PDB file of N, CA, C and O in Angstrom:
ATOM      1  N   MET A   1      23.991  -1.914  15.375  1.00  0.00           N
ATOM      2  CA  MET A   1      25.145  -1.221  14.863  1.00  0.00           C
ATOM      3  C   MET A   1      24.690   0.145  14.335  1.00  0.00           C
ATOM      4  O   MET A   1      24.199   0.225  13.209  1.00  0.00           O
ATOM      5  N   PRO A   2      24.838   1.195  15.101  1.00  0.00           N
ATOM      6  CA  PRO A   2      24.321   2.521  14.744  1.00  0.00           C
ATOM      7  C   PRO A   2      24.904   3.101  13.460  1.00  0.00           C
ATOM      8  O   PRO A   2      24.234   3.897  12.802  1.00  0.00           O
ATOM      9  N   SER A   3      26.102   2.741  13.086  1.00  0.00           N
ATOM     10  CA  SER A   3      26.716   3.343  11.898  1.00  0.00           C
ATOM     11  C   SER A   3      26.375   2.600  10.612  1.00  0.00           C
ATOM     12  O   SER A   3      26.836   2.987   9.538  1.00  0.00           O
ATOM     13  N   LEU A   4      25.582   1.549  10.703  1.00  0.00           N
ATOM     14  CA  LEU A   4      25.258   0.754   9.522  1.00  0.00           C
ATOM     15  C   LEU A   4      24.350   1.514   8.562  1.00  0.00           C
ATOM     16  O   LEU A   4      24.527   1.420   7.347  1.00  0.00           O
ATOM     17  N   PHE A   5      23.384   2.263   9.082  1.00  0.00           N
ATOM     18  CA  PHE A   5      22.439   2.991   8.250  1.00  0.00           C
ATOM     19  C   PHE A   5      22.627   4.490   8.408  1.00  0.00           C
ATOM     20  O   PHE A   5      22.900   4.985   9.502  1.00  0.00           O
ATOM     21  N   LEU A   6      22.477   5.203   7.305  1.00  0.00           N
ATOM     22  CA  LEU A   6      22.531   6.658   7.317  1.00  0.00           C
ATOM     23  C   LEU A   6      21.136   7.209   7.107  1.00  0.00           C
ATOM     24  O   LEU A   6      20.235   6.478   6.695  1.00  0.00           O
ATOM     25  N   SER A   7      20.946   8.483   7.384  1.00  0.00           N
ATOM     26  CA  SER A   7      19.673   9.147   7.157  1.00  0.00           C
ATOM     27  C   SER A   7      19.380   9.189   5.660  1.00  0.00           C
ATOM     28  O   SER A   7      20.296   9.314   4.847  1.00  0.00           O
ATOM     29  N   ILE A   8      18.109   9.084   5.302  1.00  0.00           N
ATOM     30  CA  ILE A   8      17.739   9.158   3.885  1.00  0.00           C
ATOM     31  C   ILE A   8      18.102  10.516   3.290  1.00  0.00           C
ATOM     32  O   ILE A   8      18.282  10.639   2.078  1.00  0.00           O
ATOM     33  N   ASP A   9      18.210  11.535   4.145  1.00  0.00           N
ATOM     34  CA  ASP A   9      18.612  12.860   3.666  1.00  0.00           C
ATOM     35  C   ASP A   9      20.030  12.866   3.098  1.00  0.00           C
ATOM     36  O   ASP A   9      20.382  13.739   2.305  1.00  0.00           O
ATOM     37  N   GLU A  10      20.830  11.904   3.500  1.00  0.00           N
ATOM     38  CA  GLU A  10      22.205  11.808   3.014  1.00  0.00           C
ATOM     39  C   GLU A  10      22.299  11.055   1.684  1.00  0.00           C
ATOM     40  O   GLU A  10      23.368  11.019   1.074  1.00  0.00           O
ATOM     41  N   MET A  11      21.201  10.457   1.228  1.00  0.00           N
ATOM     42  CA  MET A  11      21.197   9.739  -0.045  1.00  0.00           C
ATOM     43  C   MET A  11      21.125  10.750  -1.189  1.00  0.00           C
ATOM     44  O   MET A  11      20.326  11.684  -1.126  1.00  0.00           O
ATOM     45  N   PRO A  12      21.932  10.589  -2.221  1.00  0.00           N
ATOM     46  CA  PRO A  12      21.854  11.515  -3.351  1.00  0.00           C
ATOM     47  C   PRO A  12      20.450  11.529  -3.965  1.00  0.00           C
ATOM     48  O   PRO A  12      19.787  10.495  -4.055  1.00  0.00           O
ATOM     49  N   LEU A  13      20.013  12.713  -4.383  1.00  0.00           N
ATOM     50  CA  LEU A  13      18.677  12.882  -4.944  1.00  0.00           C
ATOM     51  C   LEU A  13      18.432  11.942  -6.122  1.00  0.00           C
ATOM     52  O   LEU A  13      17.336  11.399  -6.264  1.00  0.00           O
ATOM     53  N   GLY A  14      19.431  11.748  -6.953  1.00  0.00           N
ATOM     54  CA  GLY A  14      19.301  10.847  -8.102  1.00  0.00           C
ATOM     55  C   GLY A  14      18.920   9.431  -7.700  1.00  0.00           C
ATOM     56  O   GLY A  14      18.183   8.761  -8.423  1.00  0.00           O
ATOM     57  N   LEU A  15      19.407   8.974  -6.567  1.00  0.00           N
ATOM     58  CA  LEU A  15      19.041   7.639  -6.070  1.00  0.00           C
ATOM     59  C   LEU A  15      17.671   7.652  -5.404  1.00  0.00           C
ATOM     60  O   LEU A  15      16.877   6.728  -5.582  1.00  0.00           O
ATOM     61  N   ARG A  16      17.396   8.711  -4.631  1.00  0.00           N
ATOM     62  CA  ARG A  16      16.106   8.793  -3.936  1.00  0.00           C
ATOM     63  C   ARG A  16      14.929   8.772  -4.902  1.00  0.00           C
ATOM     64  O   ARG A  16      13.862   8.257  -4.568  1.00  0.00           O
ATOM     65  N   GLN A  17      15.114   9.326  -6.092  1.00  0.00           N
ATOM     66  CA  GLN A  17      14.030   9.353  -7.078  1.00  0.00           C
ATOM     67  C   GLN A  17      13.675   7.956  -7.572  1.00  0.00           C
ATOM     68  O   GLN A  17      12.620   7.767  -8.177  1.00  0.00           O
ATOM     69  N   HIS A  18      14.529   6.987  -7.325  1.00  0.00           N
ATOM     70  CA  HIS A  18      14.289   5.629  -7.802  1.00  0.00           C
ATOM     71  C   HIS A  18      13.802   4.684  -6.708  1.00  0.00           C
ATOM     72  O   HIS A  18      13.630   3.492  -6.966  1.00  0.00           O
ATOM     73  N   LEU A  19      13.576   5.183  -5.499  1.00  0.00           N
ATOM     74  CA  LEU A  19      13.049   4.330  -4.431  1.00  0.00           C
ATOM     75  C   LEU A  19      11.611   3.958  -4.756  1.00  0.00           C
ATOM     76  O   LEU A  19      10.826   4.815  -5.163  1.00  0.00           O
ATOM     77  N   ARG A  20      11.268   2.729  -4.585  1.00  0.00           N
ATOM     78  CA  ARG A  20       9.922   2.240  -4.882  1.00  0.00           C
ATOM     79  C   ARG A  20       9.421   1.390  -3.727  1.00  0.00           C
ATOM     80  O   ARG A  20      10.197   0.781  -2.990  1.00  0.00           O
ATOM     81  N   TYR A  21       8.108   1.367  -3.591  1.00  0.00           N
ATOM     82  CA  TYR A  21       7.468   0.484  -2.621  1.00  0.00           C
ATOM     83  C   TYR A  21       7.159  -0.816  -3.360  1.00  0.00           C
ATOM     84  O   TYR A  21       6.551  -0.767  -4.429  1.00  0.00           O
ATOM     85  N   PRO A  22       7.553  -1.973  -2.832  1.00  0.00           N
ATOM     86  CA  PRO A  22       7.341  -3.226  -3.567  1.00  0.00           C
ATOM     87  C   PRO A  22       5.868  -3.450  -3.919  1.00  0.00           C
ATOM     88  O   PRO A  22       5.003  -3.426  -3.043  1.00  0.00           O
ATOM     89  N   ARG A  23       5.593  -3.668  -5.199  1.00  0.00           N
ATOM     90  CA  ARG A  23       4.218  -3.824  -5.675  1.00  0.00           C
ATOM     91  C   ARG A  23       3.521  -5.019  -5.029  1.00  0.00           C
ATOM     92  O   ARG A  23       2.346  -4.931  -4.672  1.00  0.00           O
ATOM     93  N   ASP A  24       4.238  -6.136  -4.875  1.00  0.00           N
ATOM     94  CA  ASP A  24       3.634  -7.327  -4.256  1.00  0.00           C
ATOM     95  C   ASP A  24       3.168  -7.026  -2.831  1.00  0.00           C
ATOM     96  O   ASP A  24       2.077  -7.431  -2.430  1.00  0.00           O
ATOM     97  N   LEU A  25       3.992  -6.319  -2.078  1.00  0.00           N
ATOM     98  CA  LEU A  25       3.621  -5.969  -0.706  1.00  0.00           C
ATOM     99  C   LEU A  25       2.403  -5.052  -0.702  1.00  0.00           C
ATOM    100  O   LEU A  25       1.498  -5.224   0.115  1.00  0.00           O
ATOM    101  N   PHE A  26       2.377  -4.080  -1.610  1.00  0.00           N
ATOM    102  CA  PHE A  26       1.239  -3.173  -1.720  1.00  0.00           C
ATOM    103  C   PHE A  26      -0.040  -3.943  -2.030  1.00  0.00           C
ATOM    104  O   PHE A  26      -1.073  -3.697  -1.409  1.00  0.00           O
ATOM    105  N   GLU A  27       0.016  -4.877  -2.988  1.00  0.00           N
ATOM    106  CA  GLU A  27      -1.181  -5.631  -3.372  1.00  0.00           C
ATOM    107  C   GLU A  27      -1.672  -6.537  -2.245  1.00  0.00           C
ATOM    108  O   GLU A  27      -2.879  -6.727  -2.095  1.00  0.00           O
ATOM    109  N   ILE A  28      -0.773  -7.091  -1.465  1.00  0.00           N
ATOM    110  CA  ILE A  28      -1.171  -7.910  -0.316  1.00  0.00           C
ATOM    111  C   ILE A  28      -1.891  -7.035   0.717  1.00  0.00           C
ATOM    112  O   ILE A  28      -2.921  -7.435   1.262  1.00  0.00           O
ATOM    113  N   GLN A  29      -1.348  -5.844   0.983  1.00  0.00           N
ATOM    114  CA  GLN A  29      -1.982  -4.947   1.947  1.00  0.00           C
ATOM    115  C   GLN A  29      -3.360  -4.500   1.461  1.00  0.00           C
ATOM    116  O   GLN A  29      -4.304  -4.443   2.249  1.00  0.00           O
ATOM    117  N   VAL A  30      -3.482  -4.186   0.178  1.00  0.00           N
ATOM    118  CA  VAL A  30      -4.773  -3.788  -0.381  1.00  0.00           C
ATOM    119  C   VAL A  30      -5.770  -4.921  -0.238  1.00  0.00           C
ATOM    120  O   VAL A  30      -6.916  -4.694   0.148  1.00  0.00           O
ATOM    121  N   ASP A  31      -5.345  -6.139  -0.545  1.00  0.00           N
ATOM    122  CA  ASP A  31      -6.234  -7.296  -0.460  1.00  0.00           C
ATOM    123  C   ASP A  31      -6.773  -7.482   0.960  1.00  0.00           C
ATOM    124  O   ASP A  31      -7.952  -7.780   1.148  1.00  0.00           O
ATOM    125  N   LYS A  32      -5.914  -7.307   1.939  1.00  0.00           N
ATOM    126  CA  LYS A  32      -6.348  -7.480   3.337  1.00  0.00           C
ATOM    127  C   LYS A  32      -7.250  -6.334   3.787  1.00  0.00           C
ATOM    128  O   LYS A  32      -8.235  -6.560   4.490  1.00  0.00           O
ATOM    129  N   LEU A  33      -6.921  -5.108   3.388  1.00  0.00           N
ATOM    130  CA  LEU A  33      -7.727  -3.963   3.821  1.00  0.00           C
ATOM    131  C   LEU A  33      -9.099  -3.928   3.160  1.00  0.00           C
ATOM    132  O   LEU A  33     -10.007  -3.270   3.667  1.00  0.00           O
ATOM    133  N   ASN A  34      -9.267  -4.623   2.039  1.00  0.00           N
ATOM    134  CA  ASN A  34     -10.579  -4.673   1.391  1.00  0.00           C
ATOM    135  C   ASN A  34     -11.646  -5.161   2.357  1.00  0.00           C
ATOM    136  O   ASN A  34     -12.784  -4.694   2.321  1.00  0.00           O
ATOM    137  N   THR A  35     -11.282  -6.094   3.214  1.00  0.00           N
ATOM    138  CA  THR A  35     -12.225  -6.682   4.158  1.00  0.00           C
ATOM    139  C   THR A  35     -11.981  -6.229   5.590  1.00  0.00           C
ATOM    140  O   THR A  35     -12.924  -5.906   6.312  1.00  0.00           O
ATOM    141  N   TYR A  36     -10.726  -6.205   5.997  1.00  0.00           N
ATOM    142  CA  TYR A  36     -10.415  -6.031   7.419  1.00  0.00           C
ATOM    143  C   TYR A  36     -10.429  -4.586   7.891  1.00  0.00           C
ATOM    144  O   TYR A  36      -9.990  -4.313   9.008  1.00  0.00           O
ATOM    145  N   HIS A  37     -10.913  -3.655   7.089  1.00  0.00           N
ATOM    146  CA  HIS A  37     -11.076  -2.277   7.554  1.00  0.00           C
ATOM    147  C   HIS A  37     -12.363  -2.121   8.355  1.00  0.00           C
ATOM    148  O   HIS A  37     -12.554  -1.120   9.046  1.00  0.00           O
ATOM    149  N   MET A  38     -13.244  -3.112   8.260  1.00  0.00           N
ATOM    150  CA  MET A  38     -14.551  -3.026   8.935  1.00  0.00           C
ATOM    151  C   MET A  38     -14.374  -3.108  10.447  1.00  0.00           C
ATOM    152  O   MET A  38     -13.574  -3.900  10.946  1.00  0.00           O
ATOM    153  N   THR A  39     -15.126  -2.284  11.169  1.00  0.00           N
ATOM    154  CA  THR A  39     -15.006  -2.258  12.626  1.00  0.00           C
ATOM    155  C   THR A  39     -16.258  -2.767  13.337  1.00  0.00           C
ATOM    156  O   THR A  39     -16.240  -2.954  14.554  1.00  0.00           O
ATOM    157  N   VAL A  40     -17.335  -2.991  12.604  1.00  0.00           N
ATOM    158  CA  VAL A  40     -18.580  -3.482  13.199  1.00  0.00           C
ATOM    159  C   VAL A  40     -18.651  -4.999  12.949  1.00  0.00           C
ATOM    160  O   VAL A  40     -18.712  -5.431  11.798  1.00  0.00           O
ATOM    161  N   PRO A  41     -18.644  -5.806  14.018  1.00  0.00           N
ATOM    162  CA  PRO A  41     -18.634  -7.264  13.836  1.00  0.00           C
ATOM    163  C   PRO A  41     -19.779  -7.788  12.970  1.00  0.00           C
ATOM    164  O   PRO A  41     -19.569  -8.693  12.163  1.00  0.00           O
ATOM    165  N   GLN A  42     -20.981  -7.239  13.121  1.00  0.00           N
ATOM    166  CA  GLN A  42     -22.135  -7.700  12.332  1.00  0.00           C
ATOM    167  C   GLN A  42     -21.878  -7.514  10.834  1.00  0.00           C
ATOM    168  O   GLN A  42     -22.184  -8.393  10.029  1.00  0.00           O
ATOM    169  N   VAL A  43     -21.319  -6.372  10.475  1.00  0.00           N
ATOM    170  CA  VAL A  43     -21.027  -6.077   9.067  1.00  0.00           C
ATOM    171  C   VAL A  43     -19.923  -7.005   8.567  1.00  0.00           C
ATOM    172  O   VAL A  43     -19.997  -7.515   7.450  1.00  0.00           O
ATOM    173  N   PHE A  44     -18.909  -7.221   9.387  1.00  0.00           N
ATOM    174  CA  PHE A  44     -17.780  -8.045   8.990  1.00  0.00           C
ATOM    175  C   PHE A  44     -18.154  -9.525   8.863  1.00  0.00           C
ATOM    176  O   PHE A  44     -17.828 -10.164   7.862  1.00  0.00           O
ATOM    177  N   LEU A  45     -18.832 -10.066   9.866  1.00  0.00           N
ATOM    178  CA  LEU A  45     -19.076 -11.500   9.911  1.00  0.00           C
ATOM    179  C   LEU A  45     -20.285 -11.954   9.094  1.00  0.00           C
ATOM    180  O   LEU A  45     -20.258 -13.045   8.524  1.00  0.00           O
ATOM    181  N   THR A  46     -21.313 -11.167   9.027  1.00  0.00           N
ATOM    182  CA  THR A  46     -22.556 -11.613   8.422  1.00  0.00           C
ATOM    183  C   THR A  46     -22.846 -10.954   7.083  1.00  0.00           C
ATOM    184  O   THR A  46     -22.964 -11.627   6.060  1.00  0.00           O
ATOM    185  N   ASN A  47     -22.956  -9.657   7.099  1.00  0.00           N
ATOM    186  CA  ASN A  47     -23.443  -8.945   5.921  1.00  0.00           C
ATOM    187  C   ASN A  47     -22.410  -8.759   4.823  1.00  0.00           C
ATOM    188  O   ASN A  47     -22.737  -8.833   3.639  1.00  0.00           O
ATOM    189  N   ARG A  48     -21.177  -8.519   5.207  1.00  0.00           N
ATOM    190  CA  ARG A  48     -20.109  -8.244   4.242  1.00  0.00           C
ATOM    191  C   ARG A  48     -20.516  -7.131   3.274  1.00  0.00           C
ATOM    192  O   ARG A  48     -20.183  -7.167   2.089  1.00  0.00           O
ATOM    193  N   GLU A  49     -21.248  -6.134   3.806  1.00  0.00           N
ATOM    194  CA  GLU A  49     -21.803  -5.092   2.944  1.00  0.00           C
ATOM    195  C   GLU A  49     -20.819  -3.971   2.650  1.00  0.00           C
ATOM    196  O   GLU A  49     -21.115  -3.091   1.841  1.00  0.00           O
ATOM    197  N   ASP A  50     -19.659  -3.986   3.289  1.00  0.00           N
ATOM    198  CA  ASP A  50     -18.724  -2.886   3.118  1.00  0.00           C
ATOM    199  C   ASP A  50     -17.358  -3.362   2.613  1.00  0.00           C
ATOM    200  O   ASP A  50     -16.325  -2.830   3.020  1.00  0.00           O
ATOM    201  N   VAL A  51     -17.353  -4.351   1.737  1.00  0.00           N
ATOM    202  CA  VAL A  51     -16.088  -4.836   1.171  1.00  0.00           C
ATOM    203  C   VAL A  51     -15.642  -3.857   0.094  1.00  0.00           C
ATOM    204  O   VAL A  51     -16.402  -3.520  -0.814  1.00  0.00           O
ATOM    205  N   TRP A  52     -14.397  -3.407   0.212  1.00  0.00           N
ATOM    206  CA  TRP A  52     -13.861  -2.464  -0.770  1.00  0.00           C
ATOM    207  C   TRP A  52     -13.412  -3.212  -2.013  1.00  0.00           C
ATOM    208  O   TRP A  52     -12.979  -4.361  -1.935  1.00  0.00           O
ATOM    209  N   VAL A  53     -13.516  -2.558  -3.152  1.00  0.00           N
ATOM    210  CA  VAL A  53     -13.025  -3.100  -4.413  1.00  0.00           C
ATOM    211  C   VAL A  53     -12.047  -2.081  -4.987  1.00  0.00           C
ATOM    212  O   VAL A  53     -12.424  -0.936  -5.234  1.00  0.00           O
ATOM    213  N   PRO A  54     -10.796  -2.484  -5.204  1.00  0.00           N
ATOM    214  CA  PRO A  54      -9.829  -1.527  -5.759  1.00  0.00           C
ATOM    215  C   PRO A  54     -10.241  -1.092  -7.163  1.00  0.00           C
ATOM    216  O   PRO A  54     -10.754  -1.905  -7.931  1.00  0.00           O
ATOM    217  N   PRO A  55     -10.026   0.163  -7.507  1.00  0.00           N
ATOM    218  CA  PRO A  55     -10.389   0.649  -8.837  1.00  0.00           C
ATOM    219  C   PRO A  55      -9.506   0.035  -9.917  1.00  0.00           C
ATOM    220  O   PRO A  55      -8.359  -0.329  -9.658  1.00  0.00           O
ATOM    221  N   LYS A  56     -10.037  -0.076 -11.107  1.00  0.00           N
ATOM    222  CA  LYS A  56      -9.291  -0.639 -12.233  1.00  0.00           C
ATOM    223  C   LYS A  56      -8.807   0.451 -13.192  1.00  0.00           C
ATOM    224  O   LYS A  56      -8.012   0.174 -14.090  1.00  0.00           O
ATOM    225  N   GLU A  57      -9.284   1.703 -13.008  1.00  0.00           N
ATOM    226  CA  GLU A  57      -8.945   2.781 -13.932  1.00  0.00           C
ATOM    227  C   GLU A  57      -7.472   3.151 -13.839  1.00  0.00           C
ATOM    228  O   GLU A  57      -6.846   3.038 -12.785  1.00  0.00           O
ATOM    229  N   ARG A  58      -6.946   3.590 -14.958  1.00  0.00           N
ATOM    230  CA  ARG A  58      -5.596   4.158 -15.014  1.00  0.00           C
ATOM    231  C   ARG A  58      -5.718   5.500 -15.692  1.00  0.00           C
ATOM    232  O   ARG A  58      -6.390   5.636 -16.714  1.00  0.00           O
ATOM    233  N   TYR A  59      -5.069   6.485 -15.120  1.00  0.00           N
ATOM    234  CA  TYR A  59      -5.171   7.836 -15.652  1.00  0.00           C
ATOM    235  C   TYR A  59      -3.831   8.293 -16.217  1.00  0.00           C
ATOM    236  O   TYR A  59      -2.779   8.034 -15.632  1.00  0.00           O
ATOM    237  N   GLY A  60      -3.878   8.963 -17.341  1.00  0.00           N
ATOM    238  CA  GLY A  60      -2.681   9.549 -17.921  1.00  0.00           C
ATOM    239  C   GLY A  60      -1.683   8.532 -18.438  1.00  0.00           C
ATOM    240  O   GLY A  60      -0.522   8.876 -18.659  1.00  0.00           O
ATOM    241  N   GLY A  61      -2.096   7.296 -18.636  1.00  0.00           N
ATOM    242  CA  GLY A  61      -1.201   6.286 -19.165  1.00  0.00           C
ATOM    243  C   GLY A  61      -0.149   5.814 -18.178  1.00  0.00           C
ATOM    244  O   GLY A  61       0.740   5.048 -18.549  1.00  0.00           O
ATOM    245  N   GLU A  62      -0.230   6.252 -16.935  1.00  0.00           N
ATOM    246  CA  GLU A  62       0.744   5.839 -15.928  1.00  0.00           C
ATOM    247  C   GLU A  62       0.438   4.454 -15.424  1.00  0.00           C
ATOM    248  O   GLU A  62      -0.726   4.084 -15.274  1.00  0.00           O
ATOM    249  N   ARG A  63       1.479   3.681 -15.161  1.00  0.00           N
ATOM    250  CA  ARG A  63       1.320   2.368 -14.530  1.00  0.00           C
ATOM    251  C   ARG A  63       1.832   2.472 -13.121  1.00  0.00           C
ATOM    252  O   ARG A  63       2.883   3.067 -12.880  1.00  0.00           O
ATOM    253  N   PHE A  64       1.110   1.905 -12.194  1.00  0.00           N
ATOM    254  CA  PHE A  64       1.520   1.958 -10.787  1.00  0.00           C
ATOM    255  C   PHE A  64       1.908   0.581 -10.323  1.00  0.00           C
ATOM    256  O   PHE A  64       2.286   0.403  -9.165  1.00  0.00           O
TER     257      PHE A  64
END
C-alpha cells in the first residue's frame, strides 16, 4: 500500500527529534559484532585474539 507511509521529510521536526533506535536492538547487534566481525577463520575459531569489548566510559553525563 504505497500511501501508508510518508517520507520522513514530511514528519514535523518536533517529532523527528524524538526518534530513537531501540536500545535492546543496539545491544544485541553490539554483542554479535564483538565476535563476528572477524574475517580470518584461524582468529575466529581458535585464537579469539580480536574480540571487541564495548567501552564502559560515559562522557559529559550523557546516557545512551
